[in-house]
C-alpha positions in Angstrom: -29.9 -4.3 21.5 -26.7 -6.4 22.1 -23.4 -5.4 22.4 -20.8 -4.4 19.3 -17.3 -6.8 19.2 -14.0 -5.1 19.7 -12.4 -4.9 16.4 -9.2 -4.4 18.3 -6.6 -7.5 17.2 -3.1 -5.5 19.6 -2.9 -4.1 22.4 0.1 -2.3 20.4 0.3 0.2 17.5 1.8 -2.2 14.5 5.6 -1.7 13.2 5.6 -1.1 9.4 7.3 -4.9 9.3 4.6 -5.7 11.4 2.1 -3.9 9.0 3.8 -5.5 6.4 3.3 -8.8 7.0 -0.4 -8.0 7.7 -0.7 -6.9 3.9 1.0 -9.8 2.8 -1.0 -12.6 4.1 -4.3 -10.5 2.9 -2.4 -11.0 -0.9 -4.5 -13.8 -2.3 -3.1 -16.2 -4.0 -1.4 -16.9 -7.4 -1.9 -12.7 -7.6 0.5 -10.2 -10.0 1.6 -7.9 -7.1 4.0 -4.1 -7.9 5.3 -2.9 -4.5 6.0 0.8 -4.7 8.8 2.3 -3.1 9.3 3.2 1.0 7.5 1.6 3.0 6.1 -1.9 0.9 8.6 -2.9 -0.4 9.0 -4.7 3.2 6.4 -6.7 1.9 8.0 -8.9 -0.2 10.5 -10.4 2.4 6.8 -11.6 4.5 5.8 -13.8 0.9 5.2 -17.3 1.3 5.9 -20.4 -2.4 2.0 -21.8 -0.8 0.0 -18.0 -2.1 3.1 -17.6 -5.6 2.8 -14.4 -6.5 4.1 -13.2 -9.0 5.8 -9.5 -8.2 6.1 -6.7 -11.1 9.2 -3.4 -10.7 7.9 -1.0 -12.9 12.5 -0.9 -13.7 11.2 -4.4 -16.2 11.3 -7.8 -14.2 8.6 -10.5 -13.0 9.1 -12.3 -10.8 11.2 -10.5 -7.7 11.6 -12.1 -5.0 12.6 -10.8 -1.2 15.1 -8.2 -0.7 19.2 -8.9 -0.8 21.5 -9.0 1.2 24.8 -9.7 2.8 26.4 -12.0 -0.6 23.2 -11.6 -2.3 23.6 -8.4 -3.6 24.0 -8.0 -7.4 23.9 -4.0 -8.0 22.4 -4.8 -11.6 19.9 -6.0 -9.9 17.5 -3.3 -8.1 13.5 -2.5 -7.5 12.7 0.7 -8.2 13.5 2.1 -6.1 17.2 1.4 -6.0 16.7 -1.4 -3.2 19.0 -4.7 -4.4 16.4 -7.3 -5.1 17.1 -11.2 -5.4 15.4 -13.6 -8.6 13.2 -16.0 -8.1 13.1 -19.3 -11.2 11.4 -17.7 -13.8 11.8 -14.6 -13.7 12.0 -11.8 -17.0 13.3 -8.6 -17.7 11.7 -6.6 -20.3 11.9 -3.2 -21.9 10.8 0.3 -19.4 7.7 0.4 -21.5 6.8 -3.3 -21.9 6.7 -2.7 -17.5 4.0 0.3 -18.0 2.0 -1.6 -20.7 1.6 -4.4 -18.0 1.2 -1.7 -15.1 -1.6 0.6 -18.0 -3.0 -2.4 -19.1 -4.5 -4.0 -16.2 -2.8 -6.8 -16.1 -2.2 -6.1 -11.9 -3.9 -7.9 -9.6 -3.0 -5.4 -7.2 -0.2 -2.6 -6.2 0.7 -1.4 -2.9 2.1 1.5 -2.0 2.4 4.3 -0.2 0.5 7.9 0.5 0.4 11.4 1.6 -3.4 11.4 2.1 -6.0 8.6 1.2 -9.5 10.1 0.7 -13.0 8.7 2.3 -13.6 8.0 -1.2 -10.5 6.5 -2.5 -8.6 9.1 -3.4 -4.8 9.0 -3.2 -2.4 11.5 -3.1 0.9 10.1 -2.9 3.2 12.2 -5.7 3.2 15.9 -4.8 2.7 18.1 -1.2 2.5 21.1 -3.0 5.0 23.0 -1.0 7.3 25.6 -2.5 10.6 23.2 -1.8 9.4 20.5 -2.5 10.7 17.6 -5.3 7.4 16.3 -7.9 8.6 12.1 -8.0 5.0 10.8 -9.6 7.1 8.3 -11.1 4.3 5.7 -12.7 2.3 6.0 -9.8 -0.6 7.6 -12.0 0.0 4.2 -14.1 -0.3 1.9 -11.0 -3.4 3.6 -9.0 -5.2 3.9 -12.3 -4.5 0.2 -13.9 -3.9 -1.9 -10.4 -7.6 -4.4 -10.9 -7.0 -3.4 -6.5 -5.6 -0.2 -4.5 -3.6 -0.9 -1.1 -2.0 2.0 0.5 0.1 1.6 4.0 1.6 4.5 5.3 0.7 6.1 9.1 -2.6 7.2 9.8 -1.2 10.8 11.8 1.7 13.2 10.4 4.3 14.3 12.3 2.1 16.2 13.6 -0.4 14.5 14.4 -3.0 15.4 11.3 -4.9 13.1 9.9 -3.7 11.0 6.3 -7.1 9.7 5.7 -9.2 13.1 5.0 -12.5 13.7 4.3 -11.1 15.1 0.7 -7.8 15.3 -0.9 -6.2 19.0 0.2 -3.0 17.6 -1.9 -2.6 17.4 -5.8 -4.4 13.9 -6.7 -2.6 10.7 -8.0 -5.3 8.7 -9.0 -9.3 9.7 -8.6 -11.4 6.5 -6.0 -8.6 3.9 -6.3 -8.1 3.1 -3.2 -9.7 0.2 -1.7 -8.0 -0.2 1.3 -5.7 1.7 4.3 -2.9 -0.6 6.5 -1.8 2.2 9.0 0.3 1.5 12.1 -3.4 2.3 14.2 -6.0 0.7 12.4 -7.0 -1.1 8.6 -10.0 0.4 6.3 -11.6 -0.3 3.9 -12.7 2.4 1.1 -15.7 3.3 -0.8 -17.9 4.9 -2.5 -19.9 4.4 1.3 -17.3 5.3 2.7 -15.4 4.0 5.2 -15.1 1.2 7.1 -12.5 0.2 10.0 -12.1 -3.6 10.2 -9.2 -4.0 12.6 -7.8 -1.9 14.8 -4.3 -2.1 17.1 -3.3 -0.3 19.8 -6.2 1.6 20.3 -10.3 0.6 20.4 -12.7 2.5 17.4 -12.9 4.5 19.8 -10.0 6.6 19.9 -9.6 5.9 16.2 -12.5 7.9 15.1 -11.5 11.2 17.3 -8.4 10.9 15.4 -9.3 11.1 11.7 -11.7 13.9 11.1 -14.4 12.2 9.2 -17.6 9.1 9.9 -16.4 6.0 10.3 -18.5 2.7 10.2 -17.0 -0.2 12.0 -16.7 -3.4 11.1 -19.0 -5.9 10.9 -18.0 -9.3 12.9 
């Protein structure tokens, strides 16, 4: 029996910017992409001109560039998370209803979202924890989760209490069913789907250590 090759690619867990850079590198050239509120917005800072990625923002813009800084900040030019952004040559603006038509009509290749939980079969829970004092904020997440061809999730693997956010079945209200194809976390990248969860690579820990943290069967990606 042959020995299995390690899939650990980093000596330390990835920071938010390192993870955003990894997601950006994985987006296929020419894709139309929506970046969700929070951590996913960082991805825009690491897309290259050669990739020719067109970013869509829910509030009605195609051709969004990286986050705006200094003199580039325009209070009227923001993304869905109200963060000042830049525009690239050819950028266009449109009504909110048209923006949702893009999302619902299958015109986005990828959306990148945050999450509270992701299940083994790719169910997504990212709009409400069910806590009595929590304010539900689904926004366009349901439209993105069902309308995009691929859904990537960016999140920390563990909660502040040390529980895994990657679970056998979501206990929070669902945003979408079987929609997530990849989960990018500080400790590993997971591929999800009907056949279970595969660990593509790990950061700062081994496959065996990831298995101890995640309460469901994991498979190791083939070398």
